[in-house]
C-alpha positions, -999 to 999 in steps of 0.1 A, spaced: -607 559 -197 -569 566 -198 -551 570 -166 -525 598 -165 -510 599 -130 -495 572 -107 -484 574 -71 -449 561 -64 -464 532 -45 -484 522 -76 -455 518 -100 -422 498 -105 -392 495 -127 -411 474 -152 -433 505 -160 -404 526 -174 -422 531 -208 -452 547 -190 -436 563 -160 -401 571 -175 -368 560 -161 -368 584 -132 -404 577 -121 -403 540 -124 -371 538 -104 -384 561 -77 -414 537 -75 -391 507 -73 -371 523 -44 -404 531 -27 -414 494 -30 -380 484 -16 -387 505 15 -359 530 9 -364 566 21 -379 584 -9 -398 617 -6 -435 613 -15 -446 621 -50 -463 610 -81 -457 606 -119 -475 621 -148 -472 596 -176 -455 597 -210 -490 592 -225 -499 626 -211 -469 641 -228 -476 625 -262 -512 637 -260 -500 672 -252 -475 673 -280 -501 660 -305 -529 684 -295 -511 714 -279 -532 709 -248 -532 687 -217 -554 656 -221 -589 657 -206 -589 647 -170 -552 649 -164 -552 679 -142 -580 665 -120 -558 634 -114 -529 656 -106 -550 675 -81 -562 643 -64 -526 630 -61 -514 663 -48 -540 662 -21 -527 628 -11 -492 641 -9 -503 672 11 -523 650 36 -492 628 41 -470 658 46 -494 676 68 -488 708 48 -504 724 17 -486 735 -14 -474 771 -9 -490 773 26 -479 807 39 -467 797 74 -452 763 66 -452 756 28 -450 723 11 -426 727 -18 -423 705 -49 -398 696 -75 -409 690 -111 -385 669 -132 -385 653 -166 -379 616 -169 -380 598 -203 -379 561 -208 -343 565 -218 -320 587 -197 -311 620 -213 -290 638 -187 -296 675 -186 -314 676 -220 -348 684 -206 -361 706 -178 -362 706 -140 -379 732 -117 -373 731 -80 -390 748 -50 -425 751 -67 -448 767 -42 -427 796 -30 -439 832 -33 -435 865 -16 -456 852 14 -445 816 18 -408 825 16 -413 842 50 -430 811 64 -402 789 51 -376 812 68 -394 810 101 -400 772 101 -365 764 89 -348 789 112 -327 802 83 -336 833 63 -307 827 40 -319 792 31 -354 805 24 -343 834 1 -317 811 -16 -345 786 -24 -368 814 -37 -341 828 -60 -334 793 -74 -371 789 -82 -374 823 -99 -342 816 -119 -353 781 -130 -389 791 -137 -379 823 -155 -356 805 -179 -374 772 -183 -410 782 -182 -410 819 -192 -382 818 -218 -358 843 -202 -322 840 -213 -304 822 -185 -274 844 -190 -293 874 -177 -298 857 -143 -261 846 -143 -250 881 -150 -271 895 -121 -257 871 -95 -222 875 -109 -225 913 -105 -238 910 -69 -209 887 -60 -184 911 -74 -200 940 -54 -200 920 -22 -165 905 -29 -181 870 -25 -161 841 -42 -192 821 -47 -229 822 -39 -225 805 -5 -209 837 7 -240 858 -1 -262 864 30 -299 865 34 -302 902 26 -281 898 -6 -304 869 -17 -335 889 -10 -322 917 -31 -313 891 -58 -349 879 -58 -362 914 -66 -336 917 -93 -346 884 -108 -383 894 -107 -375 926 -125 -356 908 -152 -386 886 -158 -410 915 -160 -387 935 -184 -380 904 -206 -416 890 -208 -439 918 -198 -455 896 -171 -448 892 -134 -434 860 -118 -466 840 -108 -474 841 -71 -500 813 -73 -485 779 -64 -511 761 -85 -502 782 -116 -465 775 -109 -471 738 -108 -493 737 -139 -469 758 -160 -439 738 -149 -455 705 -159 -463 718 -193 -429 733 -198 -413 698 -191 -436 684 -217 -425 710 -242 -389 705 -234 -391 670 -251 -390 688 -284 -364 714 -273 -333 717 -296 -308 701 -273 -332 672 -265 -337 665 -302 -300 667 -309 -292 643 -281 -319 618 -293 -304 619 -328 -269 614 -314 -280 584 -293 -306 570 -318 -335 575 -293 -370 575 -310 -387 609 -311 -421 595 -302 -414 582 -267 -423 614 -248 -413 622 -213 -430 616 -180 -430 642 -153 -421 634 -117 -436 657 -90 -421 652 -56 -418 668 -22 -387 689 -19 -360 679 5 -332 704 11 -294 699 11 -287 736 16 -300 740 52 -265 742 67 -234 721 74 -255 691 85 -271 690 51 -258 684 16 -263 666 -17 -244 640 -37 -242 616 -66 -229 581 -60 -221 550 -80 -220 514 -67 -188 509 -87 -164 532 -105 -181 541 -138 -148 549 -154 -129 517 -146 -155 494 -132 -136 488 -100 -158 478 -70 -164 502 -41 -184 533 -34 -176 561 -57 -190 596 -62 -191 632 -52 -206 651 -22 -212 688 -17 -221 700 18 -248 727 22 -259 724 -14 -287 713 -36 -284 685 -61 -281 708 -92 -250 723 -77 -233 689 -77 -242 682 -113 -236 717 -127 -200 717 -114 -202 754 -103 -186 744 -70 -160 717 -67 -172 687 -47 -154 664 -22 -150 627 -27 -179 606 -14 -155 590 12 -153 624 29 -190 620 39 -180 592 63 -161 619 83 -187 646 80 -218 624 88 -209 588 97 -246 578 103 -258 590 69 -228 575 52 -235 541 67 -271 542 57 -261 553 21 -237 524 18 -264 500 30 -289 514 4 -263 512 -24 -256 475 -17 -294 469 -17 -298 486 -50 -269 468 -67 -281 434 -56 -316 443 -67 -307 457 -101 -278 433 -105 -258 461 -121 -239 493 -116 -264 518 -100 -262 556 -103 -278 573 -72 -287 609 -63 -292 616 -27 -298 645 -3 -291 648 34 -315 672 51 -303 680 86 -289 646 92 -317 626 74 -308 607 42 -332 608 13 -329 588 -19 -339 610 -49 -330 589 -79 -314 557 -91 -308 542 -125 -286 517 -142 -255 539 -145 -238 550 -176 -202 537 -178 -172 537 -201 -164 508 -223 -136 496 -200 -160 497 -171 -187 479 -190 -165 449 -197 -150 448 -162 -183 451 -144 -200 424 -166 -172 400 -159 -171 407 -122 -209 405 -117 -207 371 -134 -179 360 -110 -200 372 -81 -230 351 -93 -253 380 -97 -256 374 -135 -250 345 -158 -222 343 -184 -248 349 -211 -261 380 -193 -225 391 -189 -220 389 -227 -253 407 -233 -242 436 -212 -212 446 -233 -213 458 -269 -193 459 -301 -193 497 -300 -176 495 -266 -151 470 -278 -142 493 -307 -135 521 -283 -112 499 -263 -93 492 -296 -86 530 -301 -50 541 -296 -36 556 -264 -9 582 -258 27 570 -260 39 575 -223 75 578 -235 67 609 -255 42 628 -233 66 652 -216 54 674 -187 17 680 -185 2 715 -184 -22 704 -157 -40 675 -141 -78 671 -136 -101 642 -128 -101 614 -154 -138 614 -161 -140 594 -194 -109 575 -207 -92 576 -240 -67 599 -258 -76 629 -279 -57 656 -297 -72 688 -310 -72 726 -311 -85 742 -279 -119 760 -285 -139 778 -258 -175 777 -269 -199 752 -284 -205 771 -317 -168 774 -324 -163 737 -318 -191 729 -343 -178 753 -369 -142 740 -368 -152 704 -367 -175 709 -397 -144 722 -415 -125 690 -407 -105 702 -377 -101 681 -345 -110 703 -315 -110 701 -277 -139 719 -260 -126 738 -230 -151 753 -205 -152 762 -169 -181 738 -167 -205 726 -193 -243 730 -194 -269 711 -216 -266 740 -241 -230 728 -248 -242 695 -262 -236 704 -299 -200 713 -291 -195 682 -270 -206 661 -299 -183 679 -324 -153 678 -301 -128 650 -297 -125 657 -260 -140 679 -232 -118 697 -206 -133 717 -177 -117 735 -148 -146 728 -125 -168 699 -116 -163 664 -105 -167 629 -120 -204 632 -117 -207 667 -133 -227 673 -164 -196 672 -186 -185 638 -171 -218 621 -173 -226 632 -209 -191 625 -221 -191 590 -207 -224 583 -223 -211 594 -257 -177 577 -253 -159 610 -255 -126 617 -238 -132 640 -208 -111 656 -180 -130 675 -154 -121 697 -124 -87 708 -137 -86 735 -110 -50 744 -118 -62 760 -151 -75 795 -152 -100 795 -180 -110 828 -195 -139 822 -218 -142 858 -230 -105 861 -239 -107 826 -254 -76 812 -236 -66 793 -205 -35 798 -183 -16 768 -169 -1 769 -134 34 775 -148 22 806 -167 18 790 -201 -10 806 -220 -30 785 -244 -49 806 -269 -78 794 -290 -67 772 -319 -36 759 -300 -33 721 -302 -34 703 -269 -36 666 -259 -61 653 -234 -57 619 -216 -90 609 -202 -75 578 -185 -50 598 -163 -65 633 -162 -34 648 -178 -35 677 -203 -4 681 -225 8 709 -248 9 700 -285 1 667 -302 12 636 -283 20 605 -304 -4 576 -302 3 539 -297 -19 508 -298 -42 502 -268 -36 472 -245 -67 456 -260 -54 460 -295 -20 445 -285 -39 416 -270 -59 410 -302 -28 413 -323 -5 391 -303 -23 376 -274 -2 397 -250 -13 424 -226 2 446 -200 -1 445 -162 -18 479 -160 -46 469 -182 -50 433 -172 -86 437 -159 -99 452 -191 -80 428 -214 -91 398 -194 -127 409 -195 -126 415 -232 -110 380 -237 -137 364 -217 -165 382 -236 -151 372 -269 -146 336 -258 -183 335 -247 -194 351 -279 -175 325 -300 -192 297 -279 -228 309 -284 -228 325 -319 -242 309 -350 -229 334 -375 -194 329 -388 -172 360 -391 -150 365 -421 -129 395 -432 -126 416 -463 -89 414 -472 -70 419 -504 -34 412 -493 -16 384 -474 -8 409 -447 -44 419 -442 -54 382 -443 -29 373 -417 -40 401 -394 -77 392 -399 -69 356 -389 -52 368 -357 -83 388 -349 -104 356 -352 -116 357 -388 -129 324 -401 -120 331 -437 -122 359 -462 -156 369 -474 -144 394 -499 -111 396 -517 -113 425 -542 -91 417 -572 -92 452 -586 -69 463 -558 -43 440 -573 -42 460 -606 -30 492 -591 5 507 -588 31 494 -613 5 469 -627 -17 497 -640 5 499 -671 -4 463 -680 -41 470 -676 -37 501 -699 -21 478 -725 -51 454 -722 -75 482 -727 -56 498 -756 -50 465 -773 -61 468 -810 -60 431 -817 -68 399 -799 -31 390 -798 -21 422 -781 -49 418 -755 -39 382 -749 -2 393 -743 -13 419 -718 -35 393 -700 -7 368 -700 16 393 -683 -10 399 -656 -16 361 -650 15 353 -629 11 384 -608 -25 375 -600 -15 339 -593 12 351 -568 -14 374 -551 -39 346 -547 -13 321 -535 -1 344 -507 -37 350 -495 -46 313 -497 -15 305 -477 -24 331 -450 -59 316 -448 -49 280 -452 -78 257 -444 -104 286 -444 -126 298 -472 -114 327 -494 -141 343 -515 -124 360 -545 -145 385 -564 -138 388 -601 -130 423 -614 -158 447 -606 -151 484 -613 -153 499 -648 -120 497 -668 -117 534 -672 -109 537 -635 -75 522 -644 -68 549 -669 -55 584 -662 -79 612 -654 -98 625 -685 -93 662 -676 -56 657 -668 -50 640 -702 -69 668 -721 -49 695 -703 -16 678 -710 -24 675 -747 -37 710 -750 -6 724 -732 16 706 -757 -4 719 -787 -2 755 -772 35 752 -771 35 742 -808 46 706 -799 31 674 -810 13 657 -780 27 624 -769 11 596 -790 5 575 -759 -15 604 -743 -36 608 -775 -43 571 -775 -52 571 -738 -75 601 -742 -93 584 -771 -98 553 -749 -110 574 -720 -135 593 -742 -147 560 -757 -153 544 -724 -167 575 -706 -200 569 -688 -225 593 -673 -232 569 -644 -203 544 -641 -219 528 -611 -246 514 -634 -224 510 -665 -199 485 -678 -187 468 -647 -190 436 -627 -203 406 -646 -208 428 -677 -170 432 -680 -166 394 -681 -191 391 -709 -178 418 -732 -140 418 -726 -126 385 -740 -102 366 -719 -106 387 -687 -126 361 -667 -104 333 -680 -72 350 -669 -85 356 -634 -99 321 -630 -68 305 -643 -47 325 -618 -70 313 -590 -70 277 -602 -32 276 -605 -27 292 -571 -50 265 -556 -30 238 -574 3 253 -562 -8 255 -526 -22 219 -527 11 206 -540 29 225 -512 8 205 -487 -17 233 -480 -55 231 -478 -67 260 -501 -104 268 -501 -109 293 -529 -145 305 -538 -152 325 -570 -177 353 -567 -193 370 -597 -202 406 -591 -233 427 -601 -254 398 -615 -289 409 -624 -300 379 -644 -294 342 -640 -283 340 -676 -253 363 -669 -242 340 -641 -247 308 -662 -224 321 -690 -196 330 -666 -200 298 -645 -196 277 -677 -163 296 -685 -151 292 -649 -157 254 -650 -140 251 -684 -109 270 -672 -106 251 -639 -109 219 -659 -80 229 -680 -59 238 -649 -67 205 -633 -56 186 -665 -24 207 -668 -14 205 -632 -25 170 -623 -42 184 -592 -80 183 -591 -92 219 -587 -128 227 -579 -140 261 -566 -176 269 -556 -191 296 -578 -215 321 -564 -226 357 -568 -230 390 -551 -266 401 -545 -262 439 -549 -291 448 -573 -328 447 -564 -335 426 -595 -310 400 -582 -328 399 -549 -362 396 -566 -351 368 -588 -330 350 -562 -349 317 -567 -337 315 -603 -301 328 -596 -297 301 -569 -301 274 -595 -266 285 -608 -251 299 -576 -235 278 -548 -235 308 -525 -248 343 -522 -230 373 -507 -249 404 -502 -231 435 -514 -251 458 -491 -232 490 -502 -244 488 -538 -277 472 -528 -283 502 -506 -274 526 -534 -296 509 -560 -325 504 -536 -326 540 -525 -315 555 -559 -285 571 -542 -251 577 -555 -232 574 -522 -204 598 -531 -228 625 -541 -256 622 -515 -234 620 -484 -219 654 -493 -251 670 -507 -281 663 -485 -275 635 -459 -270 660 -431 -304 675 -439 -321 641 -441 -307 632 -407 -317 666 -392 -352 662 -406 -355 627 -393 -360 611 -428 -337 584 -414 -323 582 -379 -288 570 -391 -272 568 -425 -283 536 -443 -247 532 -454 -237 528 -417 -266 507 -404 -287 485 -427 -321 499 -438 -342 470 -424 -375 481 -440 -362 484 -476 -329 468 -481 -335 444 -453 -367 432 -468 -349 424 -501 -323 405 -481 -350 384 -463 -367 378 -496 -335 366 -513 -326 344 -484 -360 327 -484 -363 323 -522 -327 313 -527 -329 285 -502 -362 274 -515 -343 265 -547 -311 253 -531 -316 244 -494 -278 242 -488 -271 276 -502 -244 294 -482 -253 330 -476 -232 359 -462 -227 396 -465 -196 414 -475 -206 451 -474 -196 475 -447 -227 466 -428 -210 433 -419 -192 450 -391 -220 473 -379 -233 460 -345 -270 467 -353 -268 452 -387 -251 420 -374 -281 414 -353 -303 418 -384 -282 393 -404 -284 368 -376 -322 371 -375 -324 369 -413 -307 335 -413 -273 344 -429 -244 320 -424 -217 346 -420 -208 383 -420 -176 397 -435 -160 431 -426 -127 449 -425 -100 431 -403 -102 457 -376 -140 451 -372 -137 413 -369 -136 413 -331 -166 437 -330 -185 414 -354 -176 383 -333 -189 399 -301 -221 411 -317 -228 378 -334 -226 362 -300 -249 389 -285 -273 384 -314 -276 347 -305 -288 358 -270 -316 381 -281 -340 385 -251 -312 380 -225 -311 408 -198 -289 437 -210 -275 467 -192 -296 495 -206 -277 525 -191 -290 550 -217 
């Protein structure tokens, strides 16, 4: 029989899949002997069963009742007991952290009778009525579906009437009146009364947390973070402890290191006389955690001790929530903390230095995605001018965009292609769509552990919080800076998440310190920690990785940059890019040639230009392999636009003029070569078979460039790649021509020229017949862009605009297959081609040159599939190097701070 409920003492951190992250970590702290309020966890299996059937699984509630009895016995009080009530919190807790995306209900057990008992036993009527109004507000919105704005409006009106700047200045009578107002709101909106039965409150709260797994904001967050939809959430039920009992009480959030920079030392926010949700919500500005040492030295010392214990135990940055109830410290949550990319690299390096983790674990705890963020530009300090305001630097980076004041407007403008900055007093989970759409988030309230800060850091978004100098008017859609400057919606501002500064207008960007290091090996003093940590991670990755990393580069400049970034060769040199600009006229002449002689003359004119191109690239990559792809796209792509030509000719005729003869000739050629589906038409190897002299010209240019570089004392390693092969006979014909031309070049130059000949695997038929193709190919390179198109039956340019967003929304795929390789379909073809190709030719060199070669997740797949190298754009080479190293360490302990 399935078991649905576990006491904290019965679990541990290794049970996160069953107890959720929150429950498993509470269990772990209990096992460590830390002060954790008693409680139990209802498992993720219960949630999955509920979501599948619409009802709680059989026997679950009996287990809940048994564990509740145990908690009541230990507390010496009963749930909702009128004279001294035991109160409970009910919180969500999935395997993967989803901050604020699901539901929490506090103070379960209060009703019209027990609130009086709570007031008596606590000695504070205000505290009791404040707790009761919190319960009604949370329960009404979360469980009963009342619009939260109705409760906010009621408390705002009461504060206005009383002249209270915040809810702390409302007295017991005010809060008792607010309770009645809230109950009336619920009755008017739902037609039912707020439930007075503590048992009913608990049951409905638990089921509401289950249901919140499929809430809109939770589903949106999971799509954004690539979290599976079938995990479900656990529910943690725990005795309440109270931080709002007076000046000797309070709540806070702490980190064992700075999650923005990674610097060691205690870090966080504290709010006296407040509950935990007040800290996270940002509705009151917190004080730095260090202030707690002055307010309550004993609790501060104990907190420091517990934080050291947790960091040593988890061997990582820990995020901790705590409450102090009348001088007694309680630990309410811990987890491996979310952090910025800069902090991730710094923490990983320093934990290795401290001996808490190994060098391999240090590498496993950083990511290519994080490295890419550190390569993003920063503001030019020399061009910033005076800031409008300063806030707390909650998530680093630089962002420029139009100020918008609600989530819907951020989404609307971003969808239209506009960069935006979401400006709020404070964010709530309902702002998630706008936070995703925005380039940056700016709030006038809240600390570095507020909702805005935590979510933005997790998503890698620029964020400045607690800019108290700004007066934000959401209804008027503007904010006012301390110097009187009014920024209306749509006005461009610049937000620096590294310094907390907000600037008017667009501020120019410059390369980041990490990018300068990758380009030149130099850094700057202010970023030395981050640059050193990145350098160490890349060095370790280069030591342990098996995959080589090459670059896709078409010019000597790109090749040189790729080499500086650590590329071990060029995996794709696209020759079609060499036929653009002024050379397009020569291609036109080749296409329009009416005789073999005319075509030969056009090709002869292109030959020295191609040779020069190849020579420059081979020189930049001297000693490293350079894979040159023969011409791939259809020839009509080098001709003028069909519609443009037709309009030009029609306009001339309408004026009574004779159209230009060259235009008429071009239009005739365009019409003759027009294809309904050019992607599957006359391109790739097919061009080489039907256009005489084209392959010979390109191969001769390659061969002569190799000979030229060899005579100059270089070590050129050109490889010739034939695109779009679907049958081994196509490759055999082209290979024979390649060998013939290279033989002629060798004879003419006196330099032996030999280039390996291989093919791109970018058609399903090529993958399915890889054993036969390998008999003629010395290497394979997967063109995963076209292989994805032809496997799915997609035309990328069409489908991404037409229906990809719907497919992502409906969960047809969790991420675009053009961004991350489709392992089940395209990946299966890759594995098959690798196995069958090497069965024919055991020494077959195999790589990938599609965009997936720089995608972190795809790099791990290519490592596992047995490829020899990945090739990507020069700027993604460092990312691919890092991920290739991490892929070699699969199974090593990582820092899962999701």
